[in-house]
PyMOL Python script that loads the backbone (N, CA, C, O; Angstrom):
from pymol import cmd

cmd.read_pdbstr("""\
ATOM      1  N   MET A   1      -3.068   8.815  27.684  1.00  0.00           N
ATOM      2  CA  MET A   1      -2.033   9.119  26.660  1.00  0.00           C
ATOM      3  C   MET A   1      -1.476  10.442  26.965  1.00  0.00           C
ATOM      4  O   MET A   1      -2.259  11.358  27.217  1.00  0.00           O
ATOM      5  N   THR A   2      -0.187  10.647  26.971  1.00  0.00           N
ATOM      6  CA  THR A   2       0.454  12.055  27.142  1.00  0.00           C
ATOM      7  C   THR A   2       0.546  12.820  26.007  1.00  0.00           C
ATOM      8  O   THR A   2       1.079  12.370  24.993  1.00  0.00           O
ATOM      9  N   ARG A   3       0.070  13.965  26.064  1.00  0.00           N
ATOM     10  CA  ARG A   3       0.103  14.900  24.920  1.00  0.00           C
ATOM     11  C   ARG A   3       1.284  15.760  24.980  1.00  0.00           C
ATOM     12  O   ARG A   3       1.397  16.524  25.939  1.00  0.00           O
ATOM     13  N   VAL A   4       2.167  15.724  24.078  1.00  0.00           N
ATOM     14  CA  VAL A   4       3.276  16.627  23.686  1.00  0.00           C
ATOM     15  C   VAL A   4       2.854  17.787  22.741  1.00  0.00           C
ATOM     16  O   VAL A   4       2.119  17.574  21.777  1.00  0.00           O
ATOM     17  N   ILE A   5       3.339  19.022  23.043  1.00  0.00           N
ATOM     18  CA  ILE A   5       3.199  20.140  22.405  1.00  0.00           C
ATOM     19  C   ILE A   5       4.232  20.252  21.561  1.00  0.00           C
ATOM     20  O   ILE A   5       5.343  20.117  22.074  1.00  0.00           O
ATOM     21  N   VAL A   6       4.177  20.468  20.369  1.00  0.00           N
ATOM     22  CA  VAL A   6       5.279  20.611  19.310  1.00  0.00           C
ATOM     23  C   VAL A   6       5.327  22.084  18.775  1.00  0.00           C
ATOM     24  O   VAL A   6       4.481  22.556  18.016  1.00  0.00           O
ATOM     25  N   ASP A   7       6.542  22.829  19.317  1.00  0.00           N
ATOM     26  CA  ASP A   7       6.811  24.053  18.959  1.00  0.00           C
ATOM     27  C   ASP A   7       7.304  24.243  17.624  1.00  0.00           C
ATOM     28  O   ASP A   7       7.639  23.218  17.031  1.00  0.00           O
ATOM     29  N   ASP A   8       7.427  25.434  16.979  1.00  0.00           N
ATOM     30  CA  ASP A   8       8.000  25.518  15.641  1.00  0.00           C
ATOM     31  C   ASP A   8       9.529  24.934  15.573  1.00  0.00           C
ATOM     32  O   ASP A   8       9.890  24.253  14.613  1.00  0.00           O
ATOM     33  N   SER A   9      10.316  25.221  16.556  1.00  0.00           N
ATOM     34  CA  SER A   9      11.684  24.581  16.350  1.00  0.00           C
ATOM     35  C   SER A   9      11.636  22.998  16.192  1.00  0.00           C
ATOM     36  O   SER A   9      12.281  22.364  15.358  1.00  0.00           O
ATOM     37  N   LEU A  10      10.749  22.461  17.149  1.00  0.00           N
ATOM     38  CA  LEU A  10      10.765  20.932  16.938  1.00  0.00           C
ATOM     39  C   LEU A  10      10.092  20.643  15.828  1.00  0.00           C
ATOM     40  O   LEU A  10      10.502  19.681  15.180  1.00  0.00           O
ATOM     41  N   ARG A  11       8.986  21.339  15.367  1.00  0.00           N
ATOM     42  CA  ARG A  11       8.265  20.933  14.113  1.00  0.00           C
ATOM     43  C   ARG A  11       9.366  21.079  12.825  1.00  0.00           C
ATOM     44  O   ARG A  11       9.270  20.265  11.906  1.00  0.00           O
ATOM     45  N   ALA A  12      10.233  21.951  12.784  1.00  0.00           N
ATOM     46  CA  ALA A  12      11.206  22.059  11.839  1.00  0.00           C
ATOM     47  C   ALA A  12      12.309  20.865  11.783  1.00  0.00           C
ATOM     48  O   ALA A  12      12.761  20.446  10.718  1.00  0.00           O
ATOM     49  N   LYS A  13      12.670  20.390  13.006  1.00  0.00           N
ATOM     50  CA  LYS A  13      13.359  19.390  12.998  1.00  0.00           C
ATOM     51  C   LYS A  13      12.917  18.010  12.657  1.00  0.00           C
ATOM     52  O   LYS A  13      13.656  17.086  12.316  1.00  0.00           O
ATOM     53  N   LEU A  14      11.495  17.977  12.801  1.00  0.00           N
ATOM     54  CA  LEU A  14      10.738  16.829  12.290  1.00  0.00           C
ATOM     55  C   LEU A  14      10.058  16.807  11.170  1.00  0.00           C
ATOM     56  O   LEU A  14       9.091  16.089  10.917  1.00  0.00           O
ATOM     57  N   HIS A  15      10.701  17.818  10.301  1.00  0.00           N
ATOM     58  CA  HIS A  15      10.285  17.923   8.904  1.00  0.00           C
ATOM     59  C   HIS A  15       8.903  18.129   8.731  1.00  0.00           C
ATOM     60  O   HIS A  15       8.189  17.453   7.991  1.00  0.00           O
ATOM     61  N   ASP A  16       8.493  19.202   9.520  1.00  0.00           N
ATOM     62  CA  ASP A  16       7.252  19.790   9.447  1.00  0.00           C
ATOM     63  C   ASP A  16       6.190  18.687   9.635  1.00  0.00           C
ATOM     64  O   ASP A  16       5.059  18.818   9.165  1.00  0.00           O
ATOM     65  N   LEU A  17       6.551  17.668  10.286  1.00  0.00           N
ATOM     66  CA  LEU A  17       5.608  16.430  10.544  1.00  0.00           C
ATOM     67  C   LEU A  17       4.790  15.974   9.447  1.00  0.00           C
ATOM     68  O   LEU A  17       3.684  15.485   9.674  1.00  0.00           O
ATOM     69  N   SER A  18       5.266  16.101   8.216  1.00  0.00           N
ATOM     70  CA  SER A  18       4.466  16.007   6.932  1.00  0.00           C
ATOM     71  C   SER A  18       4.833  14.546   6.525  1.00  0.00           C
ATOM     72  O   SER A  18       4.282  14.191   5.483  1.00  0.00           O
ATOM     73  N   GLU A  19       5.645  13.619   7.117  1.00  0.00           N
ATOM     74  CA  GLU A  19       5.872  12.473   6.590  1.00  0.00           C
ATOM     75  C   GLU A  19       6.216  11.227   7.818  1.00  0.00           C
ATOM     76  O   GLU A  19       6.627  11.632   8.906  1.00  0.00           O
ATOM     77  N   ALA A  20       6.074  10.030   7.649  1.00  0.00           N
ATOM     78  CA  ALA A  20       6.148   9.274   8.582  1.00  0.00           C
ATOM     79  C   ALA A  20       7.773   9.370   9.104  1.00  0.00           C
ATOM     80  O   ALA A  20       8.748   9.421   8.354  1.00  0.00           O
ATOM     81  N   LEU A  21       7.794   9.379  10.555  1.00  0.00           N
ATOM     82  CA  LEU A  21       9.082   9.287  11.280  1.00  0.00           C
ATOM     83  C   LEU A  21       9.280   8.283  12.032  1.00  0.00           C
ATOM     84  O   LEU A  21       8.301   7.865  12.650  1.00  0.00           O
ATOM     85  N   VAL A  22      10.519   7.634  12.198  1.00  0.00           N
ATOM     86  CA  VAL A  22      11.193   6.729  13.130  1.00  0.00           C
ATOM     87  C   VAL A  22      11.941   7.466  14.120  1.00  0.00           C
ATOM     88  O   VAL A  22      12.851   8.224  13.785  1.00  0.00           O
ATOM     89  N   PHE A  23      11.572   7.265  15.441  1.00  0.00           N
ATOM     90  CA  PHE A  23      12.476   7.904  16.576  1.00  0.00           C
ATOM     91  C   PHE A  23      13.330   6.930  17.158  1.00  0.00           C
ATOM     92  O   PHE A  23      12.909   5.871  17.622  1.00  0.00           O
ATOM     93  N   CYS A  24      14.664   7.314  17.137  1.00  0.00           N
ATOM     94  CA  CYS A  24      15.807   6.437  17.623  1.00  0.00           C
ATOM     95  C   CYS A  24      16.646   7.115  18.665  1.00  0.00           C
ATOM     96  O   CYS A  24      16.714   8.341  18.756  1.00  0.00           O
ATOM     97  N   ASP A  25      17.162   6.436  19.299  1.00  0.00           N
ATOM     98  CA  ASP A  25      18.143   6.967  20.533  1.00  0.00           C
ATOM     99  C   ASP A  25      19.487   7.153  19.744  1.00  0.00           C
ATOM    100  O   ASP A  25      19.512   6.992  18.524  1.00  0.00           O
ATOM    101  N   GLU A  26      20.771   7.548  20.571  1.00  0.00           N
ATOM    102  CA  GLU A  26      21.759   7.969  19.781  1.00  0.00           C
ATOM    103  C   GLU A  26      22.557   6.711  19.254  1.00  0.00           C
ATOM    104  O   GLU A  26      23.471   6.803  18.434  1.00  0.00           O
ATOM    105  N   GLY A  27      22.072   5.405  19.866  1.00  0.00           N
ATOM    106  CA  GLY A  27      22.644   4.131  19.526  1.00  0.00           C
ATOM    107  C   GLY A  27      21.955   3.574  18.298  1.00  0.00           C
ATOM    108  O   GLY A  27      22.296   2.498  17.805  1.00  0.00           O
ATOM    109  N   GLY A  28      20.978   4.324  17.814  1.00  0.00           N
ATOM    110  CA  GLY A  28      20.138   3.924  16.639  1.00  0.00           C
ATOM    111  C   GLY A  28      19.091   2.805  17.019  1.00  0.00           C
ATOM    112  O   GLY A  28      18.599   2.093  16.144  1.00  0.00           O
ATOM    113  N   ARG A  29      18.757   2.667  18.401  1.00  0.00           N
ATOM    114  CA  ARG A  29      17.539   1.742  18.735  1.00  0.00           C
ATOM    115  C   ARG A  29      16.477   2.338  18.594  1.00  0.00           C
ATOM    116  O   ARG A  29      16.404   3.403  19.207  1.00  0.00           O
ATOM    117  N   ILE A  30      15.400   1.963  17.857  1.00  0.00           N
ATOM    118  CA  ILE A  30      14.110   2.587  17.618  1.00  0.00           C
ATOM    119  C   ILE A  30      13.230   2.529  18.670  1.00  0.00           C
ATOM    120  O   ILE A  30      13.026   1.405  19.130  1.00  0.00           O
ATOM    121  N   PHE A  31      12.627   3.510  19.190  1.00  0.00           N
ATOM    122  CA  PHE A  31      11.675   3.537  20.330  1.00  0.00           C
ATOM    123  C   PHE A  31      10.432   3.932  19.942  1.00  0.00           C
ATOM    124  O   PHE A  31       9.534   3.878  20.783  1.00  0.00           O
ATOM    125  N   GLY A  32      10.146   4.394  18.625  1.00  0.00           N
ATOM    126  CA  GLY A  32       8.847   4.862  18.290  1.00  0.00           C
ATOM    127  C   GLY A  32       8.703   5.309  16.923  1.00  0.00           C
ATOM    128  O   GLY A  32       9.679   5.516  16.202  1.00  0.00           O
ATOM    129  N   HIS A  33       7.372   5.480  16.511  1.00  0.00           N
ATOM    130  CA  HIS A  33       7.051   5.919  15.229  1.00  0.00           C
ATOM    131  C   HIS A  33       6.119   6.894  15.220  1.00  0.00           C
ATOM    132  O   HIS A  33       5.303   7.012  16.134  1.00  0.00           O
ATOM    133  N   PHE A  34       6.160   7.656  14.211  1.00  0.00           N
ATOM    134  CA  PHE A  34       5.174   8.851  13.934  1.00  0.00           C
ATOM    135  C   PHE A  34       4.575   8.710  12.597  1.00  0.00           C
ATOM    136  O   PHE A  34       5.301   8.781  11.605  1.00  0.00           O
ATOM    137  N   VAL A  35       3.283   8.514  12.492  1.00  0.00           N
ATOM    138  CA  VAL A  35       2.735   8.628  11.080  1.00  0.00           C
ATOM    139  C   VAL A  35       1.539   9.783  11.326  1.00  0.00           C
ATOM    140  O   VAL A  35       0.674   9.799  12.202  1.00  0.00           O
ATOM    141  N   PRO A  36       1.803  10.778  10.208  1.00  0.00           N
ATOM    142  CA  PRO A  36       0.964  11.943  10.503  1.00  0.00           C
ATOM    143  C   PRO A  36      -0.443  11.662   9.998  1.00  0.00           C
ATOM    144  O   PRO A  36      -0.611  10.758   9.180  1.00  0.00           O
ATOM    145  N   VAL A  37      -1.541  12.445  10.475  1.00  0.00           N
ATOM    146  CA  VAL A  37      -2.747  12.335  10.108  1.00  0.00           C
ATOM    147  C   VAL A  37      -2.784  12.624   8.541  1.00  0.00           C
ATOM    148  O   VAL A  37      -2.078  13.494   8.031  1.00  0.00           O
ATOM    149  N   MET A  38      -3.608  11.875   7.866  1.00  0.00           N
ATOM    150  CA  MET A  38      -3.640  12.145   6.389  1.00  0.00           C
ATOM    151  C   MET A  38      -5.183  12.729   6.374  1.00  0.00           C
ATOM    152  O   MET A  38      -6.166  12.350   7.011  1.00  0.00           O
ATOM    153  N   ASP A  39      -5.029  13.815   5.389  1.00  0.00           N
ATOM    154  CA  ASP A  39      -6.250  14.504   4.922  1.00  0.00           C
ATOM    155  C   ASP A  39      -6.869  13.711   3.775  1.00  0.00           C
ATOM    156  O   ASP A  39      -6.173  13.513   2.779  1.00  0.00           O
ATOM    157  N   PRO A  40      -7.932  13.307   3.819  1.00  0.00           N
ATOM    158  CA  PRO A  40      -8.300  12.263   2.672  1.00  0.00           C
ATOM    159  C   PRO A  40      -8.654  13.282   1.210  1.00  0.00           C
ATOM    160  O   PRO A  40      -8.664  12.879   0.047  1.00  0.00           O
ATOM    161  N   SER A  41      -8.909  14.590   1.661  1.00  0.00           N
ATOM    162  CA  SER A  41      -9.050  15.289   0.397  1.00  0.00           C
ATOM    163  C   SER A  41      -7.893  15.631  -0.450  1.00  0.00           C
ATOM    164  O   SER A  41      -7.979  16.199  -1.538  1.00  0.00           O
ATOM    165  N   GLN A  42      -6.772  15.234   0.141  1.00  0.00           N
ATOM    166  CA  GLN A  42      -5.506  15.556  -0.596  1.00  0.00           C
ATOM    167  C   GLN A  42      -5.210  14.300  -1.321  1.00  0.00           C
ATOM    168  O   GLN A  42      -4.160  14.235  -1.960  1.00  0.00           O
ATOM    169  N   TRP A  43      -6.092  13.210  -1.286  1.00  0.00           N
ATOM    170  CA  TRP A  43      -5.701  12.045  -2.026  1.00  0.00           C
ATOM    171  C   TRP A  43      -6.354  12.158  -3.382  1.00  0.00           C
ATOM    172  O   TRP A  43      -7.394  12.814  -3.423  1.00  0.00           O
ATOM    173  N   GLU A  44      -5.829  11.533  -4.679  1.00  0.00           N
ATOM    174  CA  GLU A  44      -6.417  11.648  -5.763  1.00  0.00           C
ATOM    175  C   GLU A  44      -7.083  10.237  -5.999  1.00  0.00           C
ATOM    176  O   GLU A  44      -6.511   9.211  -5.633  1.00  0.00           O
ATOM    177  N   PRO A  45      -8.284  10.222  -6.611  1.00  0.00           N
ATOM    178  CA  PRO A  45      -8.917   9.007  -6.815  1.00  0.00           C
ATOM    179  C   PRO A  45      -8.126   8.073  -7.747  1.00  0.00           C
ATOM    180  O   PRO A  45      -7.519   8.629  -8.663  1.00  0.00           O
ATOM    181  N   VAL A  46      -8.046   6.776  -7.650  1.00  0.00           N
ATOM    182  CA  VAL A  46      -7.394   5.783  -8.321  1.00  0.00           C
ATOM    183  C   VAL A  46      -8.321   5.248  -9.279  1.00  0.00           C
ATOM    184  O   VAL A  46      -9.327   4.622  -8.947  1.00  0.00           O
ATOM    185  N   SER A  47      -8.042   5.453 -10.284  1.00  0.00           N
ATOM    186  CA  SER A  47      -9.036   4.817 -11.439  1.00  0.00           C
ATOM    187  C   SER A  47      -8.319   3.419 -12.213  1.00  0.00           C
ATOM    188  O   SER A  47      -7.097   3.386 -12.362  1.00  0.00           O
ATOM    189  N   PRO A  48      -9.032   2.494 -12.597  1.00  0.00           N
ATOM    190  CA  PRO A  48      -8.330   1.433 -13.141  1.00  0.00           C
ATOM    191  C   PRO A  48      -7.547   1.828 -14.453  1.00  0.00           C
ATOM    192  O   PRO A  48      -7.836   2.847 -15.080  1.00  0.00           O
ATOM    193  N   SER A  49      -6.617   1.031 -14.805  1.00  0.00           N
ATOM    194  CA  SER A  49      -5.638   1.399 -15.916  1.00  0.00           C
ATOM    195  C   SER A  49      -6.212   0.796 -17.138  1.00  0.00           C
ATOM    196  O   SER A  49      -5.575   0.915 -18.185  1.00  0.00           O
ATOM    197  N   ILE A  50      -7.384   0.139 -17.129  1.00  0.00           N
ATOM    198  CA  ILE A  50      -7.980  -0.657 -18.162  1.00  0.00           C
ATOM    199  C   ILE A  50      -9.249   0.238 -18.751  1.00  0.00           C
ATOM    200  O   ILE A  50     -10.049   0.741 -17.962  1.00  0.00           O
ATOM    201  N   SER A  51      -9.362   0.377 -19.939  1.00  0.00           N
ATOM    202  CA  SER A  51     -10.415   1.235 -20.578  1.00  0.00           C
ATOM    203  C   SER A  51     -11.905   0.499 -20.401  1.00  0.00           C
ATOM    204  O   SER A  51     -11.915  -0.718 -20.217  1.00  0.00           O
ATOM    205  N   GLU A  52     -12.969   1.125 -20.449  1.00  0.00           N
ATOM    206  CA  GLU A  52     -14.375   0.691 -20.485  1.00  0.00           C
ATOM    207  C   GLU A  52     -14.465  -0.242 -21.883  1.00  0.00           C
ATOM    208  O   GLU A  52     -15.170  -1.249 -21.949  1.00  0.00           O
ATOM    209  N   GLU A  53     -13.684   0.230 -22.925  1.00  0.00           N
ATOM    210  CA  GLU A  53     -13.820  -0.526 -24.181  1.00  0.00           C
ATOM    211  C   GLU A  53     -13.212  -2.010 -23.937  1.00  0.00           C
ATOM    212  O   GLU A  53     -13.904  -3.007 -24.140  1.00  0.00           O
ATOM    213  N   GLU A  54     -11.834  -2.089 -23.474  1.00  0.00           N
ATOM    214  CA  GLU A  54     -11.316  -3.203 -23.073  1.00  0.00           C
ATOM    215  C   GLU A  54     -12.171  -4.106 -22.169  1.00  0.00           C
ATOM    216  O   GLU A  54     -12.173  -5.314 -22.406  1.00  0.00           O
ATOM    217  N   LEU A  55     -12.861  -3.638 -21.201  1.00  0.00           N
ATOM    218  CA  LEU A  55     -13.669  -4.400 -20.216  1.00  0.00           C
ATOM    219  C   LEU A  55     -14.802  -4.949 -21.042  1.00  0.00           C
ATOM    220  O   LEU A  55     -15.160  -6.121 -20.934  1.00  0.00           O
ATOM    221  N   ASP A  56     -15.324  -4.149 -21.811  1.00  0.00           N
ATOM    222  CA  ASP A  56     -16.453  -4.702 -22.758  1.00  0.00           C
ATOM    223  C   ASP A  56     -15.990  -5.804 -23.950  1.00  0.00           C
ATOM    224  O   ASP A  56     -16.713  -6.661 -24.458  1.00  0.00           O
ATOM    225  N   ARG A  57     -14.906  -5.596 -24.177  1.00  0.00           N
ATOM    226  CA  ARG A  57     -14.305  -6.639 -25.388  1.00  0.00           C
ATOM    227  C   ARG A  57     -13.994  -8.122 -24.417  1.00  0.00           C
ATOM    228  O   ARG A  57     -14.261  -9.264 -24.791  1.00  0.00           O
ATOM    229  N   ARG A  58     -13.385  -7.751 -23.139  1.00  0.00           N
ATOM    230  CA  ARG A  58     -13.344  -9.163 -22.407  1.00  0.00           C
ATOM    231  C   ARG A  58     -14.561  -9.714 -22.049  1.00  0.00           C
ATOM    232  O   ARG A  58     -14.639 -10.936 -21.926  1.00  0.00           O
ATOM    233  N   ALA A  59     -15.594  -8.955 -21.850  1.00  0.00           N
ATOM    234  CA  ALA A  59     -16.969  -9.433 -21.553  1.00  0.00           C
ATOM    235  C   ALA A  59     -17.583 -10.313 -22.725  1.00  0.00           C
ATOM    236  O   ALA A  59     -18.164 -11.381 -22.536  1.00  0.00           O
ATOM    237  N   ARG A  60     -17.415  -9.835 -23.721  1.00  0.00           N
ATOM    238  CA  ARG A  60     -17.841 -10.566 -25.087  1.00  0.00           C
ATOM    239  C   ARG A  60     -16.879 -11.544 -25.544  1.00  0.00           C
ATOM    240  O   ARG A  60     -17.251 -12.283 -26.455  1.00  0.00           O
ATOM    241  N   SER A  61     -15.666 -11.691 -25.063  1.00  0.00           N
ATOM    242  CA  SER A  61     -14.694 -12.688 -25.610  1.00  0.00           C
ATOM    243  C   SER A  61     -15.057 -13.943 -25.089  1.00  0.00           C
ATOM    244  O   SER A  61     -15.568 -14.074 -23.976  1.00  0.00           O
ATOM    245  N   ASN A  62     -14.773 -15.000 -25.967  1.00  0.00           N
ATOM    246  CA  ASN A  62     -14.794 -16.475 -25.815  1.00  0.00           C
ATOM    247  C   ASN A  62     -13.611 -17.140 -25.083  1.00  0.00           C
ATOM    248  O   ASN A  62     -13.596 -18.309 -24.697  1.00  0.00           O
ATOM    249  N   GLU A  63     -12.679 -16.289 -24.952  1.00  0.00           N
ATOM    250  CA  GLU A  63     -11.551 -16.768 -24.406  1.00  0.00           C
ATOM    251  C   GLU A  63     -11.641 -17.594 -22.797  1.00  0.00           C
ATOM    252  O   GLU A  63     -12.444 -17.218 -21.942  1.00  0.00           O
ATOM    253  N   PRO A  64     -11.014 -18.351 -22.654  1.00  0.00           N
ATOM    254  CA  PRO A  64     -11.254 -19.235 -21.565  1.00  0.00           C
ATOM    255  C   PRO A  64     -11.213 -18.394 -20.141  1.00  0.00           C
ATOM    256  O   PRO A  64     -10.377 -17.494 -20.066  1.00  0.00           O
ATOM    257  N   ARG A  65     -11.844 -18.578 -19.314  1.00  0.00           N
ATOM    258  CA  ARG A  65     -11.670 -17.856 -17.880  1.00  0.00           C
ATOM    259  C   ARG A  65     -11.712 -18.830 -16.714  1.00  0.00           C
ATOM    260  O   ARG A  65     -12.387 -19.859 -16.733  1.00  0.00           O
ATOM    261  N   TYR A  66     -10.841 -18.388 -15.556  1.00  0.00           N
ATOM    262  CA  TYR A  66     -10.451 -19.152 -14.622  1.00  0.00           C
ATOM    263  C   TYR A  66     -10.965 -18.471 -13.387  1.00  0.00           C
ATOM    264  O   TYR A  66     -10.926 -17.242 -13.338  1.00  0.00           O
ATOM    265  N   THR A  67     -11.476 -19.216 -12.319  1.00  0.00           N
ATOM    266  CA  THR A  67     -11.938 -18.715 -11.201  1.00  0.00           C
ATOM    267  C   THR A  67     -10.409 -18.682 -10.319  1.00  0.00           C
ATOM    268  O   THR A  67      -9.392 -19.268 -10.687  1.00  0.00           O
ATOM    269  N   THR A  68     -10.545 -17.849  -9.082  1.00  0.00           N
ATOM    270  CA  THR A  68      -9.364 -17.770  -8.337  1.00  0.00           C
ATOM    271  C   THR A  68      -9.013 -19.108  -7.781  1.00  0.00           C
ATOM    272  O   THR A  68      -7.841 -19.481  -7.821  1.00  0.00           O
ATOM    273  N   ALA A  69      -9.923 -19.837  -7.279  1.00  0.00           N
ATOM    274  CA  ALA A  69      -9.756 -21.182  -6.855  1.00  0.00           C
ATOM    275  C   ALA A  69      -9.209 -22.116  -7.975  1.00  0.00           C
ATOM    276  O   ALA A  69      -8.458 -23.028  -7.631  1.00  0.00           O
ATOM    277  N   GLU A  70      -9.523 -21.959  -9.265  1.00  0.00           N
ATOM    278  CA  GLU A  70      -8.833 -22.735 -10.296  1.00  0.00           C
ATOM    279  C   GLU A  70      -7.382 -22.365 -10.336  1.00  0.00           C
ATOM    280  O   GLU A  70      -6.508 -23.231 -10.310  1.00  0.00           O
ATOM    281  N   VAL A  71      -7.094 -20.956 -10.406  1.00  0.00           N
ATOM    282  CA  VAL A  71      -5.842 -20.583 -10.612  1.00  0.00           C
ATOM    283  C   VAL A  71      -4.905 -20.878  -9.379  1.00  0.00           C
ATOM    284  O   VAL A  71      -3.724 -21.162  -9.581  1.00  0.00           O
ATOM    285  N   LEU A  72      -5.454 -20.810  -8.023  1.00  0.00           N
ATOM    286  CA  LEU A  72      -4.650 -21.364  -6.957  1.00  0.00           C
ATOM    287  C   LEU A  72      -4.324 -22.873  -6.866  1.00  0.00           C
ATOM    288  O   LEU A  72      -3.262 -23.256  -6.374  1.00  0.00           O
ATOM    289  N   ALA A  73      -5.266 -23.728  -7.354  1.00  0.00           N
ATOM    290  CA  ALA A  73      -5.254 -25.006  -7.618  1.00  0.00           C
ATOM    291  C   ALA A  73      -4.045 -25.246  -8.660  1.00  0.00           C
ATOM    292  O   ALA A  73      -3.160 -26.077  -8.459  1.00  0.00           O
ATOM    293  N   ARG A  74      -4.100 -24.596  -9.551  1.00  0.00           N
ATOM    294  CA  ARG A  74      -3.074 -25.004 -10.712  1.00  0.00           C
ATOM    295  C   ARG A  74      -1.674 -24.486 -10.349  1.00  0.00           C
ATOM    296  O   ARG A  74      -0.680 -25.081 -10.765  1.00  0.00           O
ATOM    297  N   LEU A  75      -1.579 -23.398  -9.589  1.00  0.00           N
ATOM    298  CA  LEU A  75      -0.312 -22.943  -8.949  1.00  0.00           C
ATOM    299  C   LEU A  75       0.105 -24.042  -7.914  1.00  0.00           C
ATOM    300  O   LEU A  75       1.240 -24.507  -8.018  1.00  0.00           O
ATOM    301  N   GLU A  76      -0.581 -24.414  -7.095  1.00  0.00           N
ATOM    302  CA  GLU A  76      -0.213 -25.448  -6.208  1.00  0.00           C
ATOM    303  C   GLU A  76       0.269 -26.718  -6.976  1.00  0.00           C
ATOM    304  O   GLU A  76       1.340 -27.227  -6.647  1.00  0.00           O
ATOM    305  N   ASP A  77      -0.467 -27.242  -7.973  1.00  0.00           N
ATOM    306  CA  ASP A  77       0.123 -28.386  -8.674  1.00  0.00           C
ATOM    307  C   ASP A  77       1.327 -28.161  -9.438  1.00  0.00           C
ATOM    308  O   ASP A  77       2.081 -29.130  -9.530  1.00  0.00           O
ATOM    309  N   LEU A  78       1.689 -27.019 -10.040  1.00  0.00           N
ATOM    310  CA  LEU A  78       2.860 -26.562 -10.335  1.00  0.00           C
ATOM    311  C   LEU A  78       3.989 -26.560  -9.427  1.00  0.00           C
ATOM    312  O   LEU A  78       5.087 -27.029  -9.729  1.00  0.00           O
ATOM    313  N   ALA A  79       3.688 -25.990  -8.232  1.00  0.00           N
ATOM    314  CA  ALA A  79       4.737 -25.980  -7.174  1.00  0.00           C
ATOM    315  C   ALA A  79       4.978 -27.433  -6.847  1.00  0.00           C
ATOM    316  O   ALA A  79       6.149 -27.789  -6.721  1.00  0.00           O
ATOM    317  N   ARG A  80       3.912 -28.401  -6.679  1.00  0.00           N
ATOM    318  CA  ARG A  80       4.318 -29.586  -6.196  1.00  0.00           C
ATOM    319  C   ARG A  80       5.183 -30.489  -7.227  1.00  0.00           C
ATOM    320  O   ARG A  80       6.036 -31.304  -6.877  1.00  0.00           O
ATOM    321  N   ARG A  81       4.819 -30.207  -8.522  1.00  0.00           N
ATOM    322  CA  ARG A  81       5.662 -30.730  -9.593  1.00  0.00           C
ATOM    323  C   ARG A  81       7.081 -30.147  -9.660  1.00  0.00           C
ATOM    324  O   ARG A  81       7.955 -30.702 -10.325  1.00  0.00           O
ATOM    325  N   GLY A  82       7.308 -28.975  -8.937  1.00  0.00           N
ATOM    326  CA  GLY A  82       8.598 -28.221  -9.062  1.00  0.00           C
ATOM    327  C   GLY A  82       8.601 -27.558 -10.213  1.00  0.00           C
ATOM    328  O   GLY A  82       9.755 -27.409 -10.617  1.00  0.00           O
ATOM    329  N   THR A  83       7.621 -26.998 -11.060  1.00  0.00           N
ATOM    330  CA  THR A  83       7.782 -26.365 -12.237  1.00  0.00           C
ATOM    331  C   THR A  83       7.454 -24.968 -12.082  1.00  0.00           C
ATOM    332  O   THR A  83       7.470 -24.216 -13.056  1.00  0.00           O
ATOM    333  N   ALA A  84       7.191 -24.616 -11.053  1.00  0.00           N
ATOM    334  CA  ALA A  84       6.914 -23.168 -10.727  1.00  0.00           C
ATOM    335  C   ALA A  84       7.976 -22.497 -10.184  1.00  0.00           C
ATOM    336  O   ALA A  84       7.865 -21.310  -9.878  1.00  0.00           O
TER     337      ALA A  84
END
""", "prot")
cmd.dss("prot")
cmd.show_as("cartoon", "prot")
cmd.util.cbc("prot")
cmd.orient("prot")
């Protein structure tokens, strides 16, 4: 793999290499992509938007529950009938 050294001038033209870039020629033909290396320490953890209380309520609930297979079968049935 060829290594390209980026000086300050090129870095400025490339938006400090802080975001994904698409490289195109003068005609707009794409010839490459650049995706910067991400530092995992800069990511914020994602937490569910549902509270523990709501999870507990659902676990105690007598509401009907459906497996993924059951939901998919129902959707396929609706699609066959033309009602989805």
